[in-house]
C-alpha positions as CSV (number, residue, x, y, z in Angstrom):
1,M,12.2,2.0,5.1
2,Q,14.1,2.4,8.3
3,T,14.1,-0.9,10.7
4,S,16.5,0.2,13.4
5,D,18.2,3.3,15.0
6,T,21.5,3.3,16.7
7,Q,23.6,6.2,17.9
8,A,27.3,6.7,17.4
9,T,29.6,9.7,18.4
10,C,32.2,11.5,16.6
11,G,34.4,14.3,17.6
12,N,36.4,17.2,15.8
13,T,40.0,17.1,15.5
14,T,40.6,18.9,18.9
15,G,38.3,16.4,20.7
16,D,36.3,19.0,22.5
17,V,33.0,18.4,20.8
18,E,30.9,15.3,20.4
19,Q,28.0,15.1,18.0
20,P,25.3,12.4,17.9
21,V,25.0,10.8,14.7
22,N,22.1,8.5,13.7
23,K,22.8,5.4,11.7
24,T,20.1,3.6,10.2
25,W,19.8,0.5,8.2
26,A,17.6,0.5,5.1
27,M,16.2,-2.4,3.0
28,P,18.6,-2.7,-0.1
29,D,16.8,-1.5,-3.3
30,T,15.5,-4.3,-5.5
31,Y,18.0,-3.7,-8.1
32,L,20.9,-4.1,-5.6
33,I,19.3,-7.5,-4.5
34,L,19.2,-8.7,-8.1
35,L,22.8,-7.5,-8.6
36,A,24.0,-9.3,-5.6
37,V,22.0,-12.6,-7.0
38,A,23.7,-12.0,-10.3
39,L,27.2,-12.0,-8.6
40,V,26.3,-15.2,-6.9
41,A,25.2,-16.8,-10.2
42,F,28.5,-15.6,-12.0
43,A,30.4,-17.1,-9.0
44,L,28.6,-20.6,-9.5
45,N,30.2,-20.9,-12.9
46,F,33.5,-21.1,-11.3
47,L,32.2,-23.8,-8.8
48,V,29.5,-26.0,-10.6
49,P,30.0,-27.8,-13.9
50,A,27.3,-27.2,-16.5
51,G,25.3,-30.4,-17.7
52,T,22.7,-31.2,-20.3
53,F,19.8,-33.4,-20.8
54,D,18.5,-35.0,-24.0
55,T,14.7,-34.2,-24.6
56,V,11.9,-36.5,-26.0
57,T,8.6,-35.5,-27.5
58,S,5.4,-37.0,-25.8
59,M,1.7,-36.2,-25.8
60,V,0.6,-34.5,-22.6
61,N,-3.1,-34.1,-22.3
62,G,-3.5,-34.1,-26.1
63,T,-0.9,-31.6,-26.7
64,E,2.7,-32.5,-28.1
65,R,5.3,-31.3,-25.5
66,T,9.0,-31.5,-25.1
67,V,10.3,-32.9,-21.8
68,I,13.6,-34.1,-20.5
69,D,14.8,-37.7,-20.5
70,P,16.1,-37.9,-16.8
71,S,18.4,-40.7,-17.6
72,S,20.3,-38.8,-20.3
73,Y,22.2,-36.4,-18.0
74,Q,25.7,-35.7,-18.9
75,R,28.3,-33.1,-17.9
76,V,29.6,-30.9,-20.5
77,S,33.0,-31.2,-18.8
78,D,34.5,-32.4,-15.5
79,E,35.4,-29.2,-14.4
80,P,33.5,-25.8,-14.0
81,A,33.6,-23.8,-17.3
82,G,33.9,-20.3,-15.6
83,M,32.6,-17.3,-17.4
84,S,34.1,-14.0,-18.8
85,L,33.6,-10.7,-17.3
86,F,32.4,-9.1,-20.6
87,A,31.4,-11.2,-23.7
88,E,31.5,-10.0,-27.3
89,G,29.4,-11.0,-30.3
90,G,26.2,-11.2,-28.4
91,G,27.5,-13.7,-25.9
92,I,26.8,-13.8,-22.1
93,G,29.3,-12.4,-19.6
94,F,28.6,-10.9,-16.0
95,L,28.4,-7.4,-17.5
96,N,26.1,-8.5,-20.3
97,F,23.5,-10.0,-18.1
98,A,21.0,-7.0,-17.9
99,F,20.9,-6.4,-21.8
100,E,20.9,-10.0,-22.6
101,G,18.1,-10.6,-20.2
102,M,16.2,-7.7,-21.6
103,V,16.2,-8.9,-25.2
104,S,15.8,-12.6,-24.7
105,G,12.7,-14.7,-25.2
106,S,10.0,-13.9,-27.6
107,K,6.7,-11.9,-27.6
108,W,5.0,-15.0,-25.9
109,G,7.0,-14.5,-22.6
110,A,10.3,-15.0,-21.3
111,S,11.6,-11.3,-21.0
112,I,10.8,-9.2,-24.0
113,G,7.4,-10.2,-24.4
114,V,6.6,-9.5,-20.7
115,F,8.8,-6.1,-21.0
116,A,6.4,-4.9,-23.8
117,F,3.5,-6.1,-22.1
118,I,4.1,-4.2,-19.0
119,L,5.1,-0.9,-20.8
120,L,2.3,-1.1,-23.2
121,T,-0.5,-1.8,-20.5
122,G,0.9,0.9,-18.4
123,G,0.7,3.3,-21.2
124,A,-2.9,2.2,-22.0
125,F,-4.1,2.7,-18.5
126,G,-2.4,6.2,-18.5
127,L,-4.8,6.9,-21.4
128,I,-7.8,5.4,-19.5
129,F,-7.2,7.2,-16.2
130,A,-6.6,10.7,-18.0
131,S,-10.3,11.0,-18.9
132,G,-11.1,11.1,-15.1
133,S,-14.1,9.0,-15.8
134,V,-12.8,6.0,-14.1
135,E,-11.9,8.0,-10.8
136,R,-15.5,9.5,-10.9
137,G,-17.2,6.2,-11.3
138,L,-15.2,4.7,-8.6
139,F,-15.9,7.4,-6.3
140,Q,-19.6,7.2,-6.8
141,V,-19.2,3.5,-6.0
142,I,-17.3,4.3,-2.9
143,A,-19.7,7.1,-1.7
144,R,-22.7,4.5,-1.7
145,N,-20.9,1.4,-0.4
146,R,-18.1,2.4,1.9
147,E,-19.5,0.5,4.8
148,A,-19.6,-2.8,2.8
149,G,-15.8,-2.6,2.1
150,H,-14.8,-5.8,4.0
151,F,-17.4,-7.8,2.1
152,Y,-15.9,-6.5,-1.3
153,L,-12.3,-7.7,-0.2
154,A,-13.6,-11.3,0.3
155,I,-15.5,-11.3,-2.9
156,L,-12.3,-10.0,-4.8
157,C,-10.1,-12.5,-2.9
158,F,-12.4,-15.4,-4.3
159,L,-12.8,-14.1,-7.8
160,F,-9.1,-13.7,-8.3
161,S,-8.1,-16.8,-6.6
162,L,-10.7,-18.6,-9.0
163,G,-9.2,-17.0,-11.8
164,G,-5.8,-18.5,-10.7
165,A,-7.3,-21.9,-10.2
166,V,-9.4,-22.1,-13.4
167,F,-7.2,-20.5,-16.0
168,G,-3.8,-19.8,-14.4
169,M,-4.1,-16.0,-14.0
170,G,-0.6,-14.5,-13.9
171,E,0.6,-11.5,-15.9
172,E,-3.1,-11.0,-16.7
173,V,-3.6,-9.6,-13.2
174,I,-1.4,-6.7,-13.7
175,P,-4.1,-4.4,-15.4
176,F,-6.6,-5.3,-12.7
177,T,-4.1,-4.3,-10.1
178,L,-4.0,-1.0,-11.8
179,I,-7.7,-0.5,-11.2
180,V,-7.9,-2.0,-7.6
181,V,-5.1,-0.2,-5.9
182,P,-6.6,3.4,-6.2
183,L,-10.1,2.0,-5.4
184,L,-9.1,0.4,-2.1
185,V,-6.7,3.5,-1.1
186,T,-9.6,5.7,-1.5
187,M,-11.8,3.4,0.6
188,G,-9.2,3.9,3.4
189,Y,-7.1,0.7,2.8
190,D,-3.7,0.7,1.2
191,S,-1.9,-0.7,-1.9
192,I,-0.8,-3.8,0.1
193,T,-4.4,-4.8,0.6
194,A,-5.0,-4.5,-3.1
195,L,-2.1,-6.9,-3.9
196,L,-3.5,-9.3,-1.3
197,V,-6.8,-9.6,-3.1
198,T,-5.4,-9.4,-6.6
199,Y,-2.0,-10.8,-7.1
200,V,-1.5,-13.0,-4.0
201,A,-5.0,-14.4,-4.4
202,T,-4.3,-15.5,-7.8
203,Q,-1.1,-17.3,-6.8
204,V,-3.0,-19.1,-4.0
205,G,-5.6,-20.1,-6.5
206,F,-2.8,-21.2,-9.0
207,A,-1.0,-23.4,-6.4
208,T,-4.0,-25.2,-5.0
209,S,-5.8,-25.7,-8.5
210,W,-7.5,-28.8,-9.5
211,M,-7.7,-27.9,-13.3
212,N,-5.0,-25.0,-14.2
213,P,-3.9,-25.7,-17.7
214,F,-0.6,-24.3,-17.1
215,G,0.5,-25.9,-14.0
216,V,-1.4,-29.0,-12.5
217,S,-2.8,-30.3,-15.8
218,I,0.8,-30.2,-17.6
219,A,2.4,-31.9,-14.3
220,Q,-0.2,-34.7,-14.2
221,G,0.2,-35.3,-17.9
222,I,4.1,-35.5,-17.8
223,A,3.7,-37.9,-14.5
224,G,1.3,-40.1,-16.2
225,V,-1.4,-39.4,-13.8
226,P,-5.2,-39.0,-15.2
227,L,-6.0,-35.4,-15.8
228,M,-8.1,-33.7,-13.1
229,S,-7.6,-36.5,-10.8
230,G,-7.4,-35.8,-7.1
231,S,-9.7,-32.9,-7.7
232,G,-11.5,-33.5,-4.4
233,M,-8.5,-32.7,-2.1
234,R,-7.3,-30.0,-4.3
235,M,-10.6,-28.2,-4.1
236,A,-10.6,-28.6,-0.4
237,L,-7.1,-27.1,-0.2
238,W,-8.1,-24.3,-2.5
239,L,-11.1,-23.4,-0.4
240,I,-9.2,-23.8,2.9
241,A,-6.3,-21.3,1.4
242,T,-8.5,-18.9,-0.1
243,C,-10.7,-18.5,3.0
244,G,-7.6,-18.1,5.1
245,L,-6.3,-15.5,2.8
246,A,-9.6,-13.7,2.8
247,G,-9.7,-13.6,6.6
248,Y,-6.1,-12.6,6.8
249,T,-6.7,-9.7,4.3
250,I,-9.9,-8.5,6.1
251,Y,-8.1,-8.5,9.5
252,Y,-5.1,-6.6,8.1
253,A,-7.3,-4.2,6.1
254,R,-9.4,-3.2,9.2
255,R,-6.1,-2.5,11.1
256,I,-4.9,-0.3,8.2
257,Q,-8.4,1.4,7.8
258,S,-8.3,2.4,11.6
259,Q,-4.6,3.4,11.6
260,P,-3.3,4.2,8.1
261,E,0.1,5.3,9.3
262,R,0.8,1.7,10.3
263,S,1.0,0.6,6.7
264,L,4.4,-0.1,5.2
265,A,3.1,1.5,2.1
266,Y,1.8,4.6,3.8
267,E,4.4,6.9,2.1
268,S,4.2,5.3,-1.3
269,D,0.4,5.4,-1.2
270,R,0.6,9.2,-1.0
271,V,-0.2,9.7,-4.7
272,F,-3.2,7.6,-4.5
273,R,-4.4,9.4,-1.5
274,D,-3.9,12.8,-3.0
275,K,-5.9,11.8,-6.0
276,S,-8.7,10.4,-3.7
277,V,-8.8,13.8,-2.0
278,S,-9.3,15.5,-5.2
279,A,-12.1,13.1,-6.0
280,H,-14.3,15.0,-3.6
281,S,-14.4,17.9,-5.7
282,L,-15.0,16.3,-8.8
283,Q,-18.2,17.4,-10.8
284,R,-20.8,14.8,-11.1
285,M,-20.6,12.2,-13.8
286,T,-21.8,13.3,-17.3
287,R,-22.8,11.2,-20.4
288,G,-19.3,11.2,-21.6
289,D,-18.2,9.5,-18.3
290,G,-21.0,6.8,-19.0
291,W,-19.7,6.1,-22.5
292,V,-16.0,5.9,-21.1
293,L,-17.2,3.5,-18.4
294,L,-19.1,1.4,-20.8
295,L,-16.3,1.1,-23.2
296,F,-14.0,0.2,-20.4
297,C,-16.4,-2.6,-19.0
298,A,-16.8,-3.8,-22.6
299,G,-13.0,-4.0,-23.1
300,I,-12.6,-6.0,-19.7
301,A,-15.2,-8.5,-20.9
302,W,-13.5,-8.7,-24.4
303,M,-10.2,-9.7,-22.6
304,I,-11.8,-12.1,-20.3
305,W,-13.6,-13.8,-23.2
306,G,-10.3,-13.9,-25.2
307,V,-8.5,-15.5,-22.3
308,V,-11.0,-18.0,-21.4
309,E,-12.4,-18.8,-25.0
310,R,-9.5,-18.0,-27.4
311,S,-6.5,-18.5,-25.0
312,Y,-5.2,-15.1,-25.6
313,F,-2.0,-14.3,-23.8
314,L,0.5,-11.4,-23.7
315,P,0.4,-10.2,-27.5
316,E,-3.4,-10.2,-27.6
317,I,-4.1,-8.9,-24.2
318,A,-1.6,-6.0,-24.6
319,S,-3.2,-5.2,-28.0
320,Q,-6.5,-5.2,-26.4
321,F,-5.7,-2.8,-23.8
322,F,-3.9,-0.4,-26.1
323,T,-7.1,-0.4,-28.4
324,M,-9.2,0.2,-25.2
325,G,-7.0,3.1,-24.1
326,I,-7.0,4.5,-27.7
327,V,-10.8,4.4,-28.1
328,I,-11.5,5.8,-24.7
329,A,-9.1,8.7,-25.2
330,I,-11.0,9.4,-28.3
331,V,-14.1,9.6,-26.6
332,A,-12.9,11.7,-23.8
333,I,-11.5,14.1,-26.3
334,A,-14.7,14.3,-28.2
335,F,-16.7,15.0,-24.8
336,G,-14.0,17.3,-23.4
337,L,-13.5,15.2,-20.3
338,N,-10.9,16.6,-18.0
339,G,-10.0,19.0,-20.7
340,L,-8.2,16.2,-22.5
341,T,-6.5,17.0,-25.7
342,A,-4.6,14.8,-28.2
343,N,-1.2,16.2,-26.9
344,K,-2.4,15.7,-23.3
345,A,-3.5,12.1,-24.3
346,A,-0.1,11.4,-25.7
347,A,1.6,12.7,-22.5
348,A,-0.7,10.5,-20.3
349,F,0.4,7.4,-22.3
350,K,4.0,8.2,-21.8
351,E,3.5,8.8,-18.2
352,G,1.6,5.5,-17.6
353,A,4.3,3.6,-19.4
354,Q,7.1,5.4,-17.4
355,Q,5.5,4.5,-14.1
356,L,5.8,0.7,-14.9
357,L,9.3,1.0,-16.5
358,P,11.1,0.0,-13.2
359,A,9.0,-3.1,-13.0
360,A,9.7,-4.0,-16.6
361,M,13.4,-3.5,-16.1
362,V,13.5,-6.0,-13.0
363,V,12.0,-8.6,-15.3
364,A,15.1,-8.0,-17.5
365,F,17.5,-8.2,-14.6
366,A,15.9,-11.5,-13.4
367,K,16.0,-13.1,-16.8
368,G,19.7,-12.2,-17.1
369,I,20.4,-14.1,-13.9
370,V,18.9,-17.3,-15.4
371,L,21.1,-16.7,-18.4
372,L,24.2,-16.3,-16.2
373,L,23.4,-19.8,-14.9
374,G,23.3,-21.1,-18.5
375,G,19.7,-20.6,-19.3
376,D,16.7,-22.8,-18.9
377,D,17.0,-25.0,-22.1
378,P,17.5,-28.6,-21.0
379,Q,19.7,-29.3,-24.0
380,G,22.0,-26.4,-23.4
381,A,24.9,-26.3,-21.1
382,S,23.5,-25.0,-17.8
383,I,24.1,-25.0,-14.2
384,L,20.5,-25.4,-13.5
385,N,20.6,-28.8,-15.3
386,T,23.2,-29.9,-12.8
387,I,21.3,-28.6,-10.0
388,L,18.3,-30.5,-11.0
389,H,20.1,-33.7,-11.6
390,S,21.9,-33.6,-8.1
391,A,18.6,-32.8,-6.4
392,G,17.1,-35.9,-8.1
393,N,20.0,-38.2,-7.0
394,G,19.9,-36.5,-3.2
395,L,16.2,-37.2,-2.9
396,A,16.6,-40.9,-3.9
397,D,18.4,-41.5,-0.7
398,V,15.4,-40.3,1.3
399,S,12.3,-42.3,1.7
400,G,8.6,-41.8,2.3
401,A,7.0,-38.7,3.5
402,V,10.3,-37.0,4.4
403,S,11.0,-37.3,0.7
404,A,7.8,-35.9,-0.5
405,W,8.6,-32.8,1.7
406,F,12.0,-32.4,0.3
407,M,10.3,-32.5,-3.2
408,L,8.3,-29.5,-2.1
409,V,11.4,-27.6,-0.6
410,F,13.2,-28.3,-4.0
411,Q,10.3,-27.0,-6.0
412,T,10.2,-24.1,-3.9
413,V,13.7,-23.0,-4.3
414,F,13.8,-23.9,-8.1
415,N,10.9,-21.6,-8.6
416,F,13.3,-18.6,-8.0
417,F,14.8,-19.5,-11.3
418,I,12.0,-20.9,-13.4
419,T,8.9,-19.1,-12.4
420,S,6.9,-20.4,-15.4
421,G,4.5,-23.2,-14.1
422,S,4.6,-25.0,-17.4
423,G,8.3,-24.6,-17.9
424,Q,9.2,-25.9,-14.4
425,A,6.8,-28.8,-14.9
426,A,8.6,-29.7,-18.1
427,L,12.0,-29.8,-16.4
428,T,11.2,-31.3,-13.1
429,M,8.3,-33.6,-13.4
430,P,10.2,-36.1,-15.7
431,I,12.7,-36.6,-12.7
432,M,10.4,-36.1,-9.9
433,A,7.6,-38.7,-11.2
434,P,9.7,-41.7,-11.4
435,L,11.6,-40.8,-8.2
436,A,8.2,-40.8,-6.2
437,D,7.9,-44.5,-7.4
438,V,11.4,-45.1,-6.0
439,V,11.0,-43.5,-2.6
440,G,7.5,-44.9,-2.1
441,V,5.1,-42.0,-2.5
442,T,2.4,-41.5,-5.3
443,R,3.1,-39.6,-8.3
444,Q,0.0,-37.6,-7.4
445,T,1.8,-36.5,-4.3
446,A,4.8,-35.6,-6.4
447,V,2.5,-33.4,-8.6
448,L,1.1,-31.9,-5.4
449,A,4.4,-31.0,-4.1
450,F,5.5,-29.3,-7.6
451,Q,2.2,-27.1,-7.8
452,L,2.4,-25.9,-4.2
453,G,6.1,-25.3,-4.4
454,D,5.7,-23.6,-7.7
455,G,2.8,-21.4,-6.9
456,L,3.1,-20.2,-3.5
457,T,6.5,-18.7,-3.7
458,N,5.5,-16.5,-6.6
459,I,4.4,-14.1,-4.1
460,V,8.0,-13.4,-3.0
461,V,10.4,-14.2,-5.7
462,P,11.7,-11.0,-7.5
463,T,12.2,-13.0,-10.7
464,S,8.3,-13.2,-11.2
465,A,7.4,-11.0,-13.9
466,A,3.7,-10.7,-12.7
467,L,4.7,-9.9,-9.2
468,M,7.1,-7.1,-10.3
469,G,4.4,-5.8,-12.7
470,C,1.9,-5.8,-9.9
471,L,4.2,-4.1,-7.5
472,G,5.1,-1.5,-10.3
473,A,1.4,-0.8,-10.7
474,A,1.1,-0.3,-6.8
475,R,4.2,1.8,-6.9
476,L,5.5,-0.4,-4.1
477,D,9.2,-1.3,-3.9
478,W,10.1,-5.1,-3.6
479,G,12.0,-4.6,-0.3
480,V,8.9,-2.9,1.4
481,W,6.7,-5.7,0.1
482,I,9.0,-8.5,1.3
483,R,9.0,-7.2,4.8
484,F,5.3,-7.4,4.8
485,V,4.8,-10.7,3.1
486,L,7.5,-12.8,4.6
487,P,5.3,-13.9,7.6
488,L,2.4,-14.8,5.2
489,Q,4.9,-16.7,3.0
490,G,6.1,-18.7,6.1
491,A,2.3,-19.5,6.9
492,L,1.7,-20.5,3.4
493,F,4.7,-22.8,3.3
494,L,3.6,-24.4,6.7
495,F,0.2,-25.0,5.1
496,A,1.9,-26.6,1.9
497,S,4.1,-28.9,4.1
498,L,1.2,-30.1,6.1
499,A,-0.8,-30.8,2.9
500,V,2.1,-32.8,1.3
501,L,2.8,-34.7,4.3
502,V,-0.9,-35.6,4.7
503,A,-1.1,-36.8,1.2
504,A,2.2,-38.8,1.4
505,V,1.1,-40.5,4.6
506,S,-2.6,-41.2,3.1
507,G,-1.3,-42.4,-0.3
508,F,-3.0,-39.7,-2.2
């Protein structure tokens, strides 16, 4: 995207002709930004010594969890260890960070699990959309309810925010983004509007939750604070933040609906608009379409039941959508929907996965950056451990509400490297909770600073697998997204700062 135009002149060798030349500055590609961050992480190995923590096992909310012992920090050596440019034998060097980031972790998360989840889900939706039934069904809904669009935006905001607050909706929102983006673009909005009511709403709910099992509940358990205590204030924060987001979304959506060209996503949304134009010529829905939509709704219900009742995560959800895609494709072939054949279904699966491959690759790059810093294992030699220890010592010299605000700032910055709510809680809360006692604020306030710092910045950090997956589903580059969302991020940070300061002063 172009942000400025300047003119320069250049002449030929004889100096008798001058031609104007337009020079423009464009936002660097997401991969270039991550490569620059990787270079900084590599350089830190020559500036900051690595450190380790011992860990202890304790019961947190009835579950056995491993947390750090904050008094056990020790440097691996007095001097920075440095890092090789290229490592052999599966080690980590600067040139290895992309591959090592891709294959790290397990099927339950980290990198490889999220990578597989994004690709498999993308392929499954390629199969689902190949039938044309979802498009035809959405068009019928739009044709009857176009004037009520703003009301739907508010409902979606509250539903997804509630999902983030109640069960910590994260990567699970990616499939829903695949559905909502084409729907809202067809209604005259844009993909940014879809991201606001889906992904951003889940993170607002996650950050202000009173019961999220992956964030506030774990943090309260580690801090020794009663589970779900302070719910009244958190519910008030959730309601204020969600209402604010819904109002902002409707304001933005109205502007885009009246002047679509103003959208930063106008060009990238062209593919969705082209599909919406063709939707007007689609034939009426058939019995086969009804069966496909019934199976689709049943599959979504199955997924929600699994997440809520059975704690399904990436392996189960990906398999559920894969199953849904296969079954829907079989039904579509049997009814001859969109002229679908077995070969065309296979091609649709590959195309769906291909569309989300860039987002999956960003996840690998982001994890590689963490590995360049030594990883997120508290018992391993890591620069992140040294940064965490130094931050704790620095905050000990500041007292009262100012210290609480600095806790928020630290959690906000640290979230760039550890975007997992439970992972960040396990690393930071054993230090921040006793630190709160020293500086004179309650541990409940320390937990609030953690959850607001951890959750709200997930809407901007390119290391968030859920964000990059949703951007991939919307076919929106991170550089374009950051231009739009930075003012909103600033407003959310001010909101979080005010909440933490009020909590500290009031003794929350």
